[in-house]
DOROZA-228214 format. One record per atom (N, C-alpha, C): residue number from 0; residue in three letters; atom name; x, y, z. Coordinates in pm, whole numbers. Each point is the difference from the previous one (the first is absolute). Layout:
R seq type atom      X      Y      Z
R NUM  Ala   CA      X      Y      Z
...
//
This chain:
R seq type atom      X      Y      Z
R   0  Met    N    574  -2594  -7655
R   0  Met   CA   -124    -42     63
R   0  Met    C    -75    122     54
R   1  Ala    N   -131      6    -21
R   1  Ala   CA    -82    112     45
R   1  Ala    C     -4      5    152
R   2  Lys    N      9    121     52
R   2  Lys   CA     -6     22    145
R   2  Lys    C   -141     49     34
R   3  Lys    N    -90    -91     34
R   3  Lys   CA   -140     32     25
R   3  Lys    C    -22     36    147
R   4  Ile    N    -80    105     23
R   4  Ile   CA    -33     45    135
R   4  Ile    C   -151     17     11
R   5  Leu    N    -56    -43    112
R   5  Leu   CA   -142     19     27
R   5  Leu    C    -28    149      9
R   6  Ile    N   -108     44    -67
R   6  Ile   CA    -39    141      5
R   6  Ile    C   -133      9     74
R   7  Glu    N     -1     81    106
R   7  Glu   CA   -121     21     81
R   7  Glu    C    -44    145    -10
R   8  Thr    N   -131     20      1
R   8  Thr   CA    -56    135     -2
R   8  Thr    C    -20     49    142
R   9  Ser    N     57    115     28
R   9  Ser   CA    -15     63    131
R   9  Ser    C   -100    115    -15
R  10  Ala    N   -123    -22     47
R  10  Ala   CA   -104    103     -9
R  10  Ala    C     26    110    102
R  11  Arg    N    -74    109    -12
R  11  Arg   CA     16    112     94
R  11  Arg    C     -9    -50    144
R  12  His    N     82     57     86
R  12  His   CA     -2    -40    140
R  12  His    C     70    103     87
R  13  Val    N    -17    -18    131
R  13  Val   CA     55     92     99
R  13  Val    C     84    -79    100
R  14  His    N    114     58     38
R  14  His   CA     80    -49    113
R  14  His    C    -10    108    107
R  15  Val    N    -19    -38    125
R  15  Val   CA    -16    100    106
R  15  Val    C     99    -21    115
R  16  Thr    N     27    108     71
R  16  Thr   CA     78     -7    123
R  16  Thr    C    -94    -41    114
R  17  Glu    N     57    -41    112
R  17  Glu   CA    -80    -31    119
R  17  Glu    C    -82    121     42
R  18  Ala    N     64    119      1
R  18  Ala   CA    -68    122     43
R  18  Ala    C   -117     35    -91
R  19  Asp    N     20    -10   -132
R  19  Asp   CA   -108     31    -93
R  19  Asp    C   -111   -105      8
R  20  Leu    N     37   -126     23
R  20  Leu   CA   -101   -105     18
R  20  Leu    C    -90     33    118
R  21  Glu    N     59     44    111
R  21  Glu   CA    -80     34    118
R  21  Glu    C    -88    122    -25
R  22  Thr    N     49     98    -75
R  22  Thr   CA    -82    117    -33
R  22  Thr    C   -119    -42    -85
R  23  Leu    N     24    -89    -97
R  23  Leu   CA   -106    -41    -92
R  23  Leu    C    -99    -98     62
R  24  Phe    N     48    -91     89
R  24  Phe   CA    -85   -108     50
R  24  Phe    C    -17     -4    152
R  25  Gly    N     73     82     74
R  25  Gly   CA    -17      5    145
R  25  Gly    C    123    -44     76
R  26  Lys    N     11     50    122
R  26  Lys   CA    114    -29     88
R  26  Lys    C     20   -150     19
R  27  Gly    N    124    -45    -17
R  27  Gly   CA     34   -140     21
R  27  Gly    C    -42    -94   -110
R  28  Tyr    N    -52     54   -111
R  28  Tyr   CA    -51    -84   -108
R  28  Tyr    C    112    -79    -66
R  29  Lys    N    -28   -123    -40
R  29  Lys   CA     95    -86    -71
R  29  Lys    C    -62    -44   -132
R  30  Leu    N     83    -12   -104
R  30  Leu   CA    -47    -44   -130
R  30  Leu    C    -51   -144      6
R  31  Thr    N   -104    -27    -81
R  31  Thr   CA    -60   -133     -7
R  31  Thr    C     39    -66   -131
R  32  Pro    N     94    -99      1
R  32  Pro   CA     39    -65   -125
R  32  Pro    C   -119    -68    -67
R  33  Lys    N    -11     20   -131
R  33  Lys   CA   -106    -61    -80
R  33  Lys    C     57   -109    -90
R  34  Lys    N    117     30    -62
R  34  Lys   CA     60    -94    -95
R  34  Lys    C    150     26     -7
R  35  Asp    N     79   -108      5
R  35  Asp   CA    144     14    -17
R  35  Asp    C     31     36   -144
R  36  Leu    N    102     83    -18
R  36  Leu   CA     46     37   -134
R  36  Leu    C    122    -84    -36
R  37  Ser    N     46     11   -123
R  37  Ser   CA    109    -85    -46
R  37  Ser    C    132     30     70
R  38  Gln    N     18    124     45
R  38  Gln   CA    124     34     70
R  38  Gln    C    -13    -39    147
R  39  Pro    N     94    -79     50
R  39  Pro   CA     -8    -52    137
R  39  Pro    C    -24    111    104
R  40  Gly    N    -96    -26     90
R  40  Gly   CA    -31     94    107
R  40  Gly    C    -94    113    -39
R  41  Gln    N    -33     12   -128
R  41  Gln   CA    -89    107    -47
R  41  Gln    C   -142    -56    -13
R  42  Phe    N    -99     83     32
R  42  Phe   CA   -138    -47     -7
R  42  Phe    C    -97    113    -32
R  43  Ala    N   -108    -36    -69
R  43  Ala   CA   -112     91    -21
R  43  Ala    C    -84     -2    127
R  44  Cys    N    -56    114     35
R  44  Cys   CA    -76     15    124
R  44  Cys    C   -149     16    -27
R  45  Glu    N    -78    -29    102
R  45  Glu   CA   -144     25     -6
R  45  Glu    C    -27    151     -5
R  46  Glu    N     88     79     61
R  46  Glu   CA    -21    145     12
R  46  Glu    C     17     70   -134
R  47  Arg    N    -86     99    -20
R  47  Arg   CA      4     83   -120
R  47  Arg    C    -18    146     39
R  48  Val    N     54     89    -81
R  48  Val   CA    -13    143     23
R  48  Val    C    -37     70   -129
R  49  Asp    N    -55    118     13
R  49  Asp   CA    -27     84   -118
R  49  Asp    C    124     86    -25
R  50  Val    N     41      7   -126
R  50  Val   CA    112     85    -40
R  50  Val    C    -61    123    -68
R  51  Val    N     26    117     58
R  51  Val   CA    -62    124    -46
R  51  Val    C    104     89    -66
R  52  Gly    N    -24     35   -125
R  52  Gly   CA     86     94    -72
R  52  Gly    C    -73    130    -22
R  53  Pro    N     63     97    -66
R  53  Pro   CA    -65    129    -24
R  53  Pro    C   -118     -9    -96
R  54  Lys    N     -6   -104    -83
R  54  Lys   CA   -106    -11   -101
R  54  Lys    C   -110    -97     43
R  55  Lys    N     39   -120     45
R  55  Lys   CA    -98   -103     36
R  55  Lys    C     54    -88    112
R  56  Thr    N    -85    -93     44
R  56  Thr   CA     35    -97    102
R  56  Thr    C     -9   -140    -58
R  57  Ile    N     99    -83     33
R  57  Ile   CA    -10   -143    -32
R  57  Ile    C    -34    -69    131
R  58  Pro    N   -121    -56      9
R  58  Pro   CA    -43    -61    127
R  58  Pro    C     55   -141     19
R  59  Arg    N      8    -40    126
R  59  Arg   CA     27   -138     41
R  59  Arg    C    126    -61    -62
R  60  Val    N    111     72     13
R  60  Val   CA    129    -48    -51
R  60  Val    C     62    -91    105
R  61  Ser    N     49   -115    -42
R  61  Ser   CA     58   -100     91
R  61  Ser    C    126     51     69
R  62  Ile    N     13    -39    124
R  62  Ile   CA    124     20     74
R  62  Ile    C     78   -131     -7
R  63  Leu    N    131     10    -21
R  63  Leu   CA     88   -117      4
R  63  Leu    C     83      7    126
R  64  Gly    N     21   -115     62
R  64  Gly   CA     77     -8    122
R  64  Gly    C    130    -73    -22
R  65  Pro    N     87      8     98
R  65  Pro   CA    -15     65    130
R  65  Pro    C     17    151    -10
R  66  Thr    N    -15     68    116
R  66  Thr   CA     20    145      1
R  66  Thr    C    144     32    -39
R  67  Arg    N     20    124    -41
R  67  Arg   CA    131     46    -48
R  67  Arg    C     47    124     75
R  68  Ser    N    121     42    -32
R  68  Ser   CA     56    119     65
R  68  Ser    C    -52    129    -62
R  69  Ala    N    -61     -8   -118
R  69  Ala   CA    -59    118    -66
R  69  Ala    C   -126    -44    -73
R  70  Thr    N   -102     84      4
R  70  Thr   CA   -123    -30    -72
R  70  Thr    C     22     29   -149
R  71  Gln    N    -43    -92    -83
R  71  Gln   CA     22      9   -145
R  71  Gln    C   -124    -49    -73
R  72  Ile    N    -36     70   -106
R  72  Ile   CA   -114    -38    -83
R  72  Ile    C     55    -28   -140
R  73  Glu    N    -27   -121    -52
R  73  Glu   CA     45    -37   -134
R  73  Glu    C   -121     -7    -92
R  74  Val    N      5     80   -106
R  74  Val   CA   -110      8    -96
R  74  Val    C     55    -13   -142
R  75  Ser    N    -89    -24    -94
R  75  Ser   CA     36      4   -142
R  75  Ser    C    -14    144    -48
R  76  Phe    N     47     29   -120
R  76  Phe   CA    -19    135    -54
R  76  Phe    C   -148     28    -25
R  77  Thr    N    -78   -102    -36
R  77  Thr   CA   -144     20    -17
R  77  Thr    C    -63     42    133
R  78  Asp    N     38    -69    109
R  78  Asp   CA    -49     38    133
R  78  Asp    C     42    143     33
R  79  Ala    N    125     34    -30
R  79  Ala   CA     52    134     31
R  79  Ala    C    -81    107    -70
R  80  Arg    N    -35    -23   -127
R  80  Arg   CA    -82     98    -73
R  80  Arg    C   -138     12     64
R  81  Thr    N    -57   -115     41
R  81  Thr   CA   -130      3     68
R  81  Thr    C      7     86    125
R  82  Leu    N    107    -17     78
R  82  Leu   CA     17     75    125
R  82  Leu    C     36    146    -24
R  83  Gly    N     54     32   -118
R  83  Gly   CA     47    135    -28
R  83  Gly    C    142     23     49
R  84  Leu    N     80   -107      2
R  84  Leu   CA    138      8     49
R  84  Leu    C     99    -29   -112
R  85  Asn    N    125     41     22
R  85  Asn   CA    108    -27    -94
R  85  Asn    C    117    -62     76
R  86  Pro    N    -13   -126     42
R  86  Pro   CA    106    -61     80
R  86  Pro    C    118    -44    -87
R  87  Pro    N    118     -8     60
R  87  Pro   CA    117    -48    -74
R  87  Pro    C      4   -152     -7
R  88  Val    N     74    -53    -96
R  88  Val   CA     29   -143     -7
R  88  Val    C    119    -23     92
R  89  Arg    N    -19    -85    100
R  89  Arg   CA    105    -22     99
R  89  Arg    C      1   -144     47
R  90  Glu    N    116    -42     53
R  90  Glu   CA      7   -127     70
R  90  Glu    C    -75     16    132
R  91  Ser    N    -61   -109     44
R  91  Ser   CA    -71      1    127
R  91  Ser    C     92     49    111
R  92  Gly    N    -53     86     85
R  92  Gly   CA     77     55    110
R  92  Gly    C     64    134    -30
R  93  Asn    N     14     35   -126
R  93  Asn   CA     60    128    -39
R  93  Asn    C   -111    102    -24
R  94  Ile    N    -47     61    108
R  94  Ile   CA   -115     89    -11
R  94  Ile    C     34    148     18
R  95  Ala    N    125     34     28
R  95  Ala   CA     38    139     22
R  95  Ala    C    -39     86   -120
R  96  Gly    N    -76    106     27
R  96  Gly   CA    -40     92   -106
R  96  Gly    C   -109    -52    -92
R  97  Ser    N    -62   -112     35
R  97  Ser   CA   -107    -57    -84
R  97  Ser    C   -131     74     26
R  98  Ala    N   -106    -41    -67
R  98  Ala   CA   -130     65     14
R  98  Ala    C    -63    -31    136
R  99  Gly    N    -89     86     43
R  99  Gly   CA    -72    -20    125
R  99  Gly    C   -146    -30    -26
R 100  Cys    N    -71    -42    105
R 100  Cys   CA   -143    -28     -9
R 100  Cys    C    -54     -8    142
R 101  Lys    N   -128    -31     10
R 101  Lys   CA    -62    -24    131
R 101  Lys    C    -50   -143      2
R 102  Leu    N     19    -68    114
R 102  Leu   CA    -57   -132     24
R 102  Leu    C   -111     15    101
R 103  Val    N   -112    -67    -26
R 103  Val   CA   -115      6     91
R 103  Val    C    -36   -141     43
R 104  Gly    N     -1    -20    130
R 104  Gly   CA    -39   -128     58
R 104  Gly    C   -124     18     85
R 105  Pro    N    -46   -106     65
R 105  Pro   CA   -122      8     80
R 105  Pro    C     12     86    126
R 106  Cys    N    123     24     47
R 106  Cys   CA     19     75    125
R 106  Cys    C     74    131    -17
R 107  Gly    N     48     31   -119
R 107  Gly   CA     74    123    -18
R 107  Gly    C     58     14   -138
R 108  Glu    N     72    110    -16
R 108  Glu   CA     61     35   -129
R 108  Glu    C    147     31     19
R 109  Val    N     78    -28   -104
R 109  Val   CA    142     32     -1
R 109  Val    C     28     82   -124
R 110  Glu    N     51    120     17
R 110  Glu   CA     38     87   -111
R 110  Glu    C    150    -20    -24
R 111  Leu    N     35    -46   -119
R 111  Leu   CA    140    -29    -32
R 111  Leu    C     53    103    -98
R 112  Ser    N    115     58     32
R 112  Ser   CA     62     96    -91
R 112  Ser    C     78    -72   -109
R 113  Glu    N     33   -127     22
R 113  Glu   CA     67    -83    -99
R 113  Glu    C    -33   -146     29
R 114  Gly    N     30    -87    -96
R 114  Gly   CA    -24   -142     21
R 114  Gly    C    -66    -71   -117
R 115  Val    N    -53     77    -97
R 115  Val   CA    -66    -63   -115
R 115  Val    C    101    -17   -113
R 116  Ile    N     16   -126    -44
R 116  Ile   CA     91    -30   -111
R 116  Ile    C    -67    -95    -99
R 117  Val    N     55     -2   -121
R 117  Val   CA    -26   -107    -95
R 117  Val    C    123    -89     12
R 118  Ala    N    -19   -124     44
R 118  Ala   CA    114    -88     26
R 118  Ala    C     76    -32   -128
R 119  Gln    N    132     12      7
R 119  Gln   CA     83    -40   -113
R 119  Gln    C    -14   -151    -17
R 120  Arg    N    -18    -43   -124
R 120  Arg   CA     -9   -145    -22
R 120  Arg    C    130    -63     47
R 121  His    N    -14   -116     65
R 121  His   CA    116    -60     65
R 121  His    C    -12   -152      7
R 122  Ile    N    114    -62     23
R 122  Ile   CA      7   -146     16
R 122  Ile    C     60    -30    136
R 123  His    N    -74    -76     82
R 123  His   CA     52    -50    127
R 123  His    C     76   -129    -28
R 124  Leu    N    122    -12     52
R 124  Leu   CA     80   -120    -21
R 124  Leu    C     78    -36    127
R 125  Thr    N     13   -128     26
R 125  Thr   CA     92    -46    102
R 125  Thr    C    141      9    -59
R 126  Pro    N    104     -1     82
R 126  Pro   CA    136     -1    -56
R 126  Pro    C     22   -118    -95
R 127  Glu    N    -56   -116     33
R 127  Glu   CA     15   -118    -86
R 127  Glu    C    -68     21   -135
R 128  Ala    N   -121     55      2
R 128  Ala   CA    -72     26   -125
R 128  Ala    C     71    106    -82
R 129  Ala    N     53    104     66
R 129  Ala   CA     74    105    -71
R 129  Ala    C    121    -60    -72
R 130  Ala    N     71    -90     69
R 130  Ala   CA    116    -66    -62
R 130  Ala    C    -44    -84   -120
R 131  Glu    N   -112    -71     16
R 131  Glu   CA    -53    -83   -109
R 131  Glu    C    -38     85   -122
R 132  Phe    N    -59    118     26
R 132  Phe   CA    -40     89   -109
R 132  Phe    C    116     85    -51
R 133  Gly    N    111      2     75
R 133  Gly   CA    116     79    -41
R 133  Gly    C    -19    149     19
R 134  Val    N    -73     39    107
R 134  Val   CA    -24    142     29
R 134  Val    C     45     30    143
R 135  Ser    N     10    129     30
R 135  Ser   CA     42     42    134
R 135  Ser    C    -98    102     57
R 136  Asp    N      9     25    129
R 136  Asp   CA    -88     96     67
R 136  Asp    C     14    138    -64
R 137  Lys    N   -113     62    -26
R 137  Lys   CA    -13    134    -60
R 137  Lys    C     30      4   -150
R 138  Gln    N     33   -116    -59
R 138  Gln   CA     20     -3   -145
R 138  Gln    C   -132     28    -71
R 139  Ile    N      7     74   -109
R 139  Ile   CA   -117     31    -80
R 139  Ile    C     -1    -93   -121
R 140  Val    N   -114    -68    -21
R 140  Val   CA    -15    -95   -110
R 140  Val    C   -127     31    -78
R 141  Ser    N    -19    -73   -109
R 141  Ser   CA   -124      4    -77
R 141  Ser    C    -65   -138      9
R 142  Val    N   -132     -2     -8
R 142  Val   CA    -74   -126      8
R 142  Val    C   -101     -4   -113
R 143  Lys    N      8   -107    -80
R 143  Lys   CA    -90    -17   -115
R 143  Lys    C   -124    -78     43
R 144  Cys    N   -115     53    -38
R 144  Cys   CA   -129    -67     25
R 144  Cys    C    -59    -36   -136
R 145  Ala    N    -17   -130    -24
R 145  Ala   CA    -46    -45   -131
R 145  Ala    C   -112   -102     15
R 146  Gly    N    -66    -29   -113
R 146  Gly   CA    -99   -107     -4
R 146  Gly    C   -141     41     34
R 147  Thr    N    -24    130     15
R 147  Thr   CA   -134     46     38
R 147  Thr    C    -70     76   -112
R 148  Gly    N     72     22   -109
R 148  Gly   CA    -55     87   -105
R 148  Gly    C     30    146     27
R 149  Arg    N     65     28    113
R 149  Arg   CA     38    137     35
R 149  Arg    C    145      2     46
R 150  Glu    N     86    -68    -78
R 150  Glu   CA    141    -12     37
R 150  Glu    C     63    137     21
R 151  Leu    N     80      8    105
R 151  Leu   CA     77    122     25
R 151  Leu    C    121    -33     85
R 152  Val    N     92     96      7
R 152  Val   CA    118    -14     84
R 152  Val    C     -3    112    103
R 153  Phe    N      1    -40    128
R 153  Phe   CA     10     98    108
R 153  Phe    C    147     33     21
R 154  Gly    N     36    126    -12
R 154  Gly   CA    135     46     32
R 154  Gly    C      3     57    140
R 155  Asp    N    117     39     45
R 155  Asp   CA     15     65    131
R 155  Asp    C    -53    -84    116
R 156  Val    N     23   -131     -5
R 156  Val   CA    -43    -90    107
R 156  Val    C    117    -17     96
R 157  Val    N    -18     40    125
R 157  Val   CA    109     -9     97
R 157  Val    C     -4   -136     69
R 158  Cys    N    117    -63     11
R 158  Cys   CA     13   -127     73
R 158  Cys    C     28     32    147
R 159  Arg    N    -76    -64     87
R 159  Arg   CA     18     19    144
R 159  Arg    C     32   -137     59
R 160  Val    N    116    -11     61
R 160  Val   CA     50   -130     47
R 160  Val    C      7     -1    153
R 161  Ser    N    -62   -104     59
R 161  Ser   CA      4    -19    145
R 161  Ser    C    -34   -144     32
R 162  Pro    N     62    -57    104
R 162  Pro   CA    -35   -136     39
R 162  Pro    C   -144    -11     50
R 163  Ser    N    -63    113     31
R 163  Ser   CA   -138     -4     50
R 163  Ser    C   -104      9   -112
R 164  Tyr    N     42      5   -125
R 164  Tyr   CA    -93     10   -112
R 164  Tyr    C    -35   -136    -58
R 165  Ser    N   -107      0    -80
R 165  Ser   CA    -38   -113    -82
R 165  Ser    C      0     49   -145
R 166  Pro    N     60    -73    -93
R 166  Pro   CA     14     51   -138
R 166  Pro    C   -134     32    -67
R 167  Ala    N    -17    127    -37
R 167  Ala   CA   -119     46    -73
R 167  Ala    C     22    143    -45
R 168  Met    N    -56     33   -116
R 168  Met   CA      1    138    -49
R 168  Met    C   -134     63     35
R 169  His    N      2    128     39
R 169  His   CA   -123     71     33
R 169  His    C    -20    118    -95
R 170  Ile    N   -120      4    -58
R 170  Ile   CA    -42    111    -85
R 170  Ile    C   -134     50     51
R 171  Asp    N    -37    122    -38
R 171  Asp   CA   -130     52     45
R 171  Asp    C   -110    -36   -100
R 172  Thr    N   -122     37     31
R 172  Thr   CA   -115    -41    -82
R 172  Thr    C      5     60   -140
R 173  Asp    N     50    122    -15
R 173  Asp   CA     13     58   -134
R 173  Asp    C     94    -85    -84
R 174  Glu    N    112    -40     59
R 174  Glu   CA     99    -79    -73
R 174  Glu    C    -53   -139    -33
R 175  Ala    N    -70    -62     94
R 175  Ala   CA    -59   -133    -23
R 175  Ala    C   -102      6   -114
R 176  Asn    N    -82    104     -1
R 176  Asn   CA    -99     14   -107
R 176  Asn    C     67     21   -135
R 177  Ala    N    108     78     -3
R 177  Ala   CA     71     26   -126
R 177  Ala    C     56   -128    -60
R 178  Ala    N     46    -92     85
R 178  Ala   CA     61   -124    -48
R 178  Ala    C    -97   -118      0
R 179  Ala    N   -125     23     43
R 179  Ala   CA    -97   -109     18
R 179  Ala    C     62   -110     87
R 180  Ala    N     70     41    105
R 180  Ala   CA     71    -92     90
R 180  Ala    C    -92    -39    115
R 181  Phe    N    -89    -95    -28
R 181  Phe   CA   -101    -40     98
R 181  Phe    C     23   -143     46
R 182  Gly    N    -46    -32    121
R 182  Gly   CA     15   -135     52
R 182  Gly    C    146    -33     25
R 183  Glu    N     34   -129     -8
R 183  Glu   CA    140    -39     16
R 183  Glu    C     72     34   -128
R 184  Phe    N     89     97      6
R 184  Phe   CA     63     56   -119
R 184  Phe    C    149     13     22
R 185  Tyr    N     79    -33   -103
R 185  Tyr   CA    146      6     10
R 185  Tyr    C     57     90   -109
R 186  Gly    N    105     72     36
R 186  Gly   CA     73     81    -96
R 186  Gly    C    142    -50    -11
R 187  Glu    N     70     47   -101
R 187  Glu   CA    139    -41    -25
R 187  Glu    C     94    116     29
R 188  Ile    N     92    -21     95
R 188  Ile   CA    101    102     29
R 188  Ile    C     99      2   -117
R 189  Leu    N     16    119    -58
R 189  Leu   CA     91     15   -113
R 189  Leu    C    135     49     49
R 190  Asp    N    105    -40    -72
R 190  Asp   CA    136     44     36
R 190  Asp    C     23    144    -40
//
């Protein structure tokens, strides 16, 4: 039986620390939730910042909440070329030695020596869903995307298992465009 997983496109976005949020938006500032995301407790915010690289600036990039322990910018490789950066492909949170940039908000700027990554494609799963799919935390799988006229198989997809997740695969905009994975779209986890 095919193991189908919802595939969602994760567009460029920024995660910020409390300290960087205050530098960008002012002392005591709190994020303003705009829309809940599929992962429990995660939300898109009204706040946006400019991401400045050595070559160009991408204006008005969304911040996702809640705040985090480290500021992180997730971009596609197309975005990285626009900015003039060469970020590594990494799991979210693994920013050591990654590319740096500047963030500009209405009240200040934050110069980051690291924090820019291209997110490794990944699947969020609850322990129950992982058992159903026959996969484990940190297991690397492939996912087939078919039926769009641009069939392809994504390799190097890391499974991330936690009771706080909701089952969904996340890819960036470059990957979604390559597979024509638009709207409500499902892929098949391959053994």
